[in-house]
C-alpha positions in Angstrom: -17.5 79.2 19.0 -16.1 77.4 16.0 -19.0 75.0 16.0 -21.5 77.8 16.0 -19.7 79.4 13.0 -19.9 76.1 11.1 -23.6 75.8 11.7 -24.2 79.4 10.7 -22.2 78.8 7.4 -24.3 75.7 6.7 -27.6 77.6 7.4 -26.4 80.3 4.9 -25.7 77.7 2.3 -29.1 76.2 2.8 -30.7 79.7 2.4 -28.7 80.3 -0.8 -29.9 77.1 -2.4 -33.5 78.2 -1.8 -32.9 81.7 -3.1 -30.9 80.7 -6.2 -33.9 79.4 -8.2 -35.9 76.4 -8.2 -33.7 73.4 -8.9 -36.7 71.1 -9.0 -38.3 73.2 -11.7 -35.1 73.1 -13.8 -34.8 69.3 -13.3 -38.4 68.9 -14.4 -37.8 71.0 -17.6 -34.6 69.0 -18.3 -36.3 65.6 -17.9 -39.7 66.3 -19.3 -40.7 63.6 -21.8 -42.6 65.9 -24.1 -42.3 69.5 -25.4 -45.9 70.1 -24.2 -45.0 69.3 -20.6 -41.8 71.3 -20.8 -43.7 74.3 -22.1 -46.3 73.9 -19.3 -43.6 73.9 -16.7 -41.9 76.9 -18.2 -45.2 78.9 -18.3 -46.3 78.0 -14.8 -45.3 80.2 -12.0 -45.5 77.5 -9.4 -47.0 74.1 -8.7 -46.8 73.3 -5.0 -45.2 70.1 -3.6 -48.6 69.0 -2.2 -50.1 69.4 -5.7 -47.2 67.3 -7.2 -47.8 64.7 -4.5 -51.5 64.5 -5.5 -50.5 64.0 -9.2 -48.0 61.3 -8.1 -50.6 59.5 -6.1 -53.0 59.5 -9.1 -50.3 58.0 -11.4 -50.7 54.7 -9.6 -54.1 54.2 -11.0 -54.5 53.4 -14.7 -58.1 54.7 -14.8 -59.9 57.1 -12.5 -59.6 57.5 -8.8 -62.5 58.3 -6.5 -61.8 61.5 -4.5 -62.6 59.6 -1.3 -59.8 57.1 -2.1 -57.3 60.0 -2.7 -58.5 61.6 0.5 -57.8 58.4 2.5 -54.3 58.2 1.1 -53.5 61.9 1.7 -52.3 63.6 4.9 -54.1 66.8 3.8 -57.5 67.8 5.3 -60.5 67.3 3.0 -60.8 71.1 2.5 -57.2 71.6 1.6 -57.2 68.5 -0.7 -60.4 69.8 -2.4 -58.7 73.2 -3.0 -55.7 71.6 -4.5 -57.8 69.4 -6.7 -59.7 72.4 -7.9 -56.5 74.2 -8.8 -55.1 71.2 -10.6 -58.4 71.0 -12.5 -58.2 74.6 -13.5 -54.7 74.0 -14.7 -56.0 71.1 -16.8 -53.7 68.6 -15.0 -56.6 66.5 -13.8 -60.2 66.0 -14.9 -63.1 65.7 -12.4 -66.3 63.9 -13.2 -69.3 62.1 -11.7 -70.0 58.5 -12.7 -73.2 58.0 -14.6 -74.9 56.1 -11.8 -73.8 58.3 -8.9 -74.0 62.1 -9.1 -72.5 62.6 -5.6 -69.3 60.7 -6.0 -66.4 62.5 -7.7 -63.7 60.8 -9.7 -60.4 62.2 -10.8 -58.4 61.3 -13.9 -55.0 62.7 -14.9 -54.5 64.5 -18.2 -51.4 63.6 -20.2 -49.5 66.5 -18.8 -50.7 65.7 -15.3 -49.5 62.2 -15.7 -46.1 63.3 -16.9 -45.7 65.7 -14.0 -46.7 63.0 -11.5 -44.2 60.6 -13.1 -41.5 63.3 -13.1 -42.1 64.0 -9.4 -41.7 60.3 -8.6 -38.5 60.1 -10.7 -37.1 63.2 -9.0 -37.7 61.7 -5.5 -36.1 58.4 -6.6 -33.1 60.3 -8.0 -32.7 62.3 -4.8 -33.0 59.1 -2.7 -30.3 57.3 -4.7 -28.0 60.2 -4.3 -28.6 60.6 -0.6 -28.2 56.9 0.0 -24.8 57.0 -1.8 -23.7 60.0 0.3 -25.0 58.3 3.6 -23.0 55.1 2.8 -19.8 57.1 3.7 -21.1 57.5 7.3 -21.7 55.1 10.1 -25.1 54.6 11.7 -23.8 56.4 14.8 -22.7 59.4 12.7 -26.1 59.7 11.1 -27.9 59.3 14.5 -25.7 62.1 15.9 -26.5 64.3 13.0 -30.2 63.7 13.3 -30.1 64.4 17.0 -28.2 67.6 16.5 -30.6 68.8 13.8 -33.6 67.9 15.9 -32.2 69.8 18.9 -31.5 72.9 16.7 -35.1 72.8 15.3 -36.6 72.2 18.8 -34.6 75.2 20.1 -36.4 77.5 17.6 -39.8 76.4 18.9 -38.9 77.9 22.3 -38.2 81.4 21.0 
């Protein structure tokens, strides 16, 4: 029974971290390279993680990226990706355009704020990774394997409800 209580306490802590604000948003505001981007983040209600991933993918290209290329790199369906791209365009984070010689093909280019958000997203993931690797270094491979197996079994148990 003590094991169950420990797991319940952990689940409560995880729920609280979700309920107590958006730490990623606060991190973005704190680390924004410009006042314009900081202001954008403060005024936005929400930018989804998928949208941030799209911005991050587009930061790898100095110029424009064909939509089809982004689609090939993305795990999202074509329809979902298209919706996100349209939302990002409406938020002026990316620009969509057709090349002069091909009116069917769509190219995407980041705006300055879109680029800064994409770079912030990459930096946040790198910061999290470094922190997690530092924490994991205190545990053996077997410890981590056991934790992953336990978490997987707990998640699988929910699927059978």
